C-alpha positions as CSV (number, residue, x, y, z in Angstrom):
1,M,14.0,17.5,-1.4
2,K,12.1,20.7,-2.0
3,T,13.2,24.0,-0.4
4,E,10.8,26.1,1.6
5,Q,11.0,28.7,-1.2
6,Q,9.8,26.0,-3.7
7,I,6.9,25.0,-1.5
8,H,5.9,28.6,-1.0
9,A,6.0,29.1,-4.8
10,L,3.9,25.9,-5.1
11,F,1.2,27.2,-2.8
12,T,1.2,30.5,-4.7
13,R,0.2,28.5,-7.8
14,F,-2.2,26.3,-5.8
15,N,-4.0,29.0,-3.8
16,S,-2.4,32.4,-3.3
17,S,-4.8,33.4,-0.6
18,L,-3.4,30.8,1.9
19,T,-0.8,31.9,4.4
20,I,1.8,29.2,5.3
21,T,2.6,29.0,9.0
22,S,4.9,26.0,9.0
23,I,6.6,23.4,6.7
24,S,7.7,20.1,8.2
25,P,9.4,17.3,6.2
26,L,7.8,13.9,7.0
27,V,10.3,11.1,7.4
28,E,7.9,8.2,7.0
29,G,8.0,8.1,3.2
30,L,10.9,6.3,1.7
31,S,10.1,6.5,-2.0
32,N,8.8,10.1,-2.1
33,D,9.4,13.4,-0.5
34,N,6.5,14.4,1.8
35,Y,5.8,17.6,3.7
36,L,3.2,18.7,6.2
37,V,2.3,22.2,5.4
38,K,0.2,24.1,7.9
39,T,-1.6,27.3,6.9
40,S,-3.7,29.7,9.0
41,T,-6.9,27.7,8.2
42,K,-5.9,24.0,7.7
43,A,-3.1,21.5,7.0
44,F,-2.0,20.0,3.7
45,L,0.2,17.1,2.6
46,V,2.6,17.9,-0.2
47,K,4.0,14.9,-2.0
48,H,6.9,15.0,-4.5
49,Y,7.0,11.7,-6.5
50,R,10.6,10.7,-7.2
51,D,9.9,7.4,-9.0
52,H,6.9,8.0,-11.4
53,W,3.8,10.1,-11.9
54,P,0.9,7.9,-10.6
55,A,-1.9,9.0,-12.8
56,I,-3.9,5.8,-12.3
57,G,-3.6,6.0,-8.5
58,L,-4.4,9.7,-8.3
59,A,-7.5,9.2,-10.3
60,A,-8.6,6.3,-8.0
61,Q,-7.8,8.3,-4.9
62,A,-9.9,11.2,-6.2
63,H,-12.8,8.8,-6.8
64,F,-12.6,7.2,-3.3
65,A,-12.1,10.5,-1.5
66,K,-15.7,11.3,-2.4
67,Q,-16.6,8.2,-0.3
68,S,-14.4,9.3,2.6
69,C,-12.0,6.3,2.2
70,C,-8.9,8.4,1.6
71,P,-7.7,12.0,1.5
72,A,-8.5,14.0,-1.6
73,P,-5.9,15.1,-4.1
74,L,-6.5,18.8,-4.3
75,W,-4.0,20.0,-6.8
76,L,-1.7,18.2,-9.2
77,E,1.3,19.5,-11.1
78,Q,2.8,16.8,-13.2
79,A,5.5,19.1,-14.6
80,T,7.1,19.1,-11.1
81,D,5.8,15.6,-10.1
82,T,4.0,17.3,-7.1
83,A,0.6,16.8,-5.6
84,I,-1.2,18.5,-2.7
85,F,-3.7,16.6,-0.6
86,D,-5.8,17.2,2.5
87,Y,-3.7,16.1,5.4
88,V,-5.2,13.3,7.5
89,A,-3.9,13.2,11.1
90,G,-4.1,10.1,13.1
91,S,-2.4,6.9,14.2
92,I,-1.2,3.9,12.2
93,A,-3.7,1.1,12.2
94,S,-3.1,-1.8,14.5
95,G,-4.3,-5.4,14.6
96,E,-7.8,-4.6,15.8
97,F,-8.5,-2.7,12.7
98,C,-7.9,-5.4,10.1
99,S,-11.6,-6.5,9.8
100,S,-12.8,-2.8,9.9
101,L,-10.8,-2.2,6.7
102,L,-12.6,-4.9,4.6
103,P,-15.6,-2.9,3.4
104,D,-13.3,-0.2,1.9
105,L,-11.0,-2.8,0.5
106,V,-13.8,-4.7,-1.2
107,N,-15.1,-1.4,-2.6
108,L,-11.6,-0.6,-3.9
109,H,-11.2,-4.0,-5.5
110,R,-14.5,-3.4,-7.4
111,Y,-13.4,-0.1,-8.8
112,P,-14.3,-0.5,-12.5
113,V,-10.9,0.5,-14.1
114,L,-8.7,-2.1,-15.9
115,T,-5.0,-1.5,-16.2
116,K,-2.1,-3.7,-17.2
117,P,-1.9,-6.1,-14.2
118,M,1.0,-6.0,-11.8
119,D,3.6,-8.5,-12.8
120,I,4.5,-10.0,-9.4
121,A,7.3,-12.2,-10.8
122,Y,8.8,-9.2,-12.5
123,E,8.7,-7.2,-9.2
124,I,10.4,-9.8,-7.1
125,N,12.9,-10.8,-9.8
126,Y,14.2,-7.2,-9.7
127,Y,16.0,-8.4,-6.6
128,R,17.3,-11.7,-8.1
129,Q,20.9,-10.7,-7.7
130,T,20.6,-9.8,-4.0
131,A,21.8,-12.1,-1.2
132,R,18.3,-12.1,0.2
133,Y,16.7,-13.4,-3.0
134,Q,19.4,-16.0,-3.4
135,Q,18.9,-17.2,0.2
136,H,15.2,-17.8,-0.4
137,A,15.2,-18.5,-4.1
138,S,13.5,-21.9,-3.7
139,L,10.6,-20.4,-1.7
140,I,10.2,-17.5,-4.1
141,E,10.2,-19.8,-7.2
142,Q,7.7,-22.3,-5.6
143,S,5.4,-19.5,-4.6
144,L,5.5,-17.8,-8.0
145,A,4.8,-21.2,-9.7
146,Y,1.8,-21.7,-7.4
147,I,0.5,-18.2,-8.1
148,A,0.9,-18.7,-11.9
149,A,-1.1,-21.9,-11.8
150,A,-3.8,-20.8,-9.3
151,P,-7.3,-19.4,-10.4
152,K,-7.1,-15.6,-10.6
153,D,-9.2,-13.3,-8.5
154,M,-8.5,-10.0,-10.2
155,G,-9.5,-6.5,-9.0
156,F,-8.2,-3.0,-8.7
157,C,-5.7,-3.2,-5.9
158,H,-3.9,-0.7,-3.6
159,N,-0.7,-2.8,-3.9
160,D,1.0,-1.2,-0.9
161,L,-1.2,-2.0,2.1
162,V,1.4,-1.7,4.8
163,K,0.2,-0.4,8.1
164,E,1.8,2.9,7.6
165,N,-0.6,3.5,4.7
166,I,-3.7,2.9,6.9
167,I,-4.5,5.9,9.1
168,V,-7.0,5.8,11.9
169,N,-8.6,8.8,13.7
170,E,-11.9,9.7,15.3
171,S,-13.5,10.1,11.9
172,G,-12.7,6.6,10.8
173,M,-10.1,4.8,8.7
174,F,-8.3,6.2,5.7
175,L,-6.1,4.7,3.0
176,I,-3.2,6.8,1.8
177,D,-0.4,6.5,-0.8
178,F,-2.1,5.1,-3.9
179,E,0.9,5.5,-6.2
180,Y,1.2,1.7,-6.9
181,A,-2.6,1.1,-7.3
182,K,-3.5,-0.9,-10.4
183,S,-5.1,-4.2,-11.5
184,N,-3.8,-7.2,-9.6
185,D,-4.9,-10.4,-8.0
186,V,-6.7,-9.3,-4.8
187,Y,-4.7,-11.9,-2.9
188,F,-1.8,-9.5,-3.1
189,D,-3.7,-6.9,-1.0
190,L,-4.9,-9.7,1.3
191,A,-1.4,-11.0,1.8
192,A,-0.3,-7.4,2.6
193,L,-2.9,-7.4,5.5
194,V,-1.6,-10.7,6.7
195,V,2.0,-9.2,6.9
196,S,1.0,-5.8,8.1
197,F,-1.2,-7.1,11.0
198,G,0.8,-10.2,11.7
199,L,-2.2,-12.5,11.3
200,N,-1.9,-16.2,12.4
201,E,-3.4,-19.0,10.4
202,S,-6.9,-19.0,12.0
203,Q,-7.0,-15.2,11.6
204,Q,-6.0,-15.6,8.0
205,L,-8.8,-18.1,7.4
206,Q,-11.3,-15.7,9.0
207,L,-10.0,-12.9,6.9
208,L,-10.7,-14.9,3.7
209,K,-14.1,-15.9,4.9
210,N,-15.1,-12.3,5.8
211,Y,-13.8,-11.1,2.5
212,Q,-15.7,-13.8,0.6
213,S,-18.9,-13.0,2.4
214,R,-18.6,-9.4,1.2
215,V,-17.8,-10.1,-2.4
216,C,-19.8,-13.3,-3.1
217,E,-23.0,-11.5,-4.2
218,H,-20.9,-9.6,-6.9
219,R,-18.5,-12.2,-8.1
220,E,-16.9,-15.5,-7.4
221,F,-14.0,-15.6,-5.0
222,N,-11.6,-18.6,-4.8
223,L,-11.0,-19.1,-1.0
224,S,-7.6,-20.7,-0.6
225,L,-5.2,-20.6,2.4
226,E,-2.6,-22.2,0.1
227,K,-2.9,-19.3,-2.4
228,L,-2.7,-16.8,0.4
229,A,0.4,-18.5,1.7
230,A,2.1,-18.2,-1.7
231,F,1.3,-14.5,-1.9
232,H,2.3,-14.1,1.8
233,A,5.8,-15.4,1.0
234,V,6.2,-13.2,-2.0
235,F,4.9,-10.1,-0.4
236,L,7.1,-10.6,2.7
237,L,10.2,-11.0,0.6
238,L,9.3,-8.0,-1.6
239,C,9.0,-5.8,1.5
240,I,12.2,-7.1,3.0
241,C,14.2,-6.6,-0.2
242,W,12.6,-3.2,-0.8
243,Y,13.5,-1.9,2.7
244,E,17.0,-3.5,2.6
245,Q,17.7,-1.7,-0.6
246,R,16.8,1.6,1.1
247,G,18.7,0.9,4.3
248,A,15.6,0.8,6.5
249,M,16.8,-2.0,8.7
250,D,14.4,-1.1,11.5
251,K,11.6,-2.1,9.1
252,V,13.5,-5.3,8.0
253,A,14.0,-6.8,11.5
254,P,10.3,-7.6,12.3
255,L,9.7,-8.8,8.8
256,L,12.6,-11.3,9.0
257,T,11.1,-12.6,12.3
258,Q,7.8,-13.1,10.5
259,L,9.5,-14.8,7.5
260,N,11.4,-17.2,9.8
261,H,8.2,-18.1,11.5
262,F,6.5,-18.6,8.1
263,I,9.3,-20.9,7.0
264,E,9.1,-22.9,10.2
265,E,5.4,-23.4,9.7
266,V,5.9,-24.5,6.2
267,K,8.4,-27.1,7.3
268,N,6.0,-28.4,10.0
């Protein structure tokens, strides 16, 4: 955690003409330290990255901020792993906003930057020794096998499309927290929407059809509920394991309910 003195020093380097009126830690972030800093003229988000410096994600966020899809990174200090952004106030997106997000998501997936793709098997295998992984090892391994064999639909993905990273206000909808953004199969982001918005099977099919209608003029898209289900299972378990490791059991409980429902549907 940063002290108020450190944040004041940070703003002196960023813009010494600003007068800070309040500093409030934000409790939502579990992987970084976040602060709402209000000045006499406007509010800012200060983010201290604890895990890694997300150069790729920050560059993407700067690009999409020009299209009003996300808040702009205003000042970066890699030496202290700290960034300052415009602060976007609003509420967390709810089920009604899933379709509204698609134009920005398709645009993000078309971002012409190639990176080393996310290794989904590596990400979930990080939790191999946990009780949760062992409990659902068969589902994980079957899902990973299907994903490995399925046709790829690659794009530049956000990779953390939980509802908390989708902010809605009177100006529109904004994506935040791009630190995991990189190349991936776009089904990972689509599965994140399924989990975040609790979409049923008919809604999932409509999501895929709406997505396909927006991308088909630019590239081929392999519409597959089976592929979505495989990514759905892996994303769900990744989220559950991630939150359990951090002790965020309030986040785990609804995901476990969704997982149990998913397993019952697979059985039937």
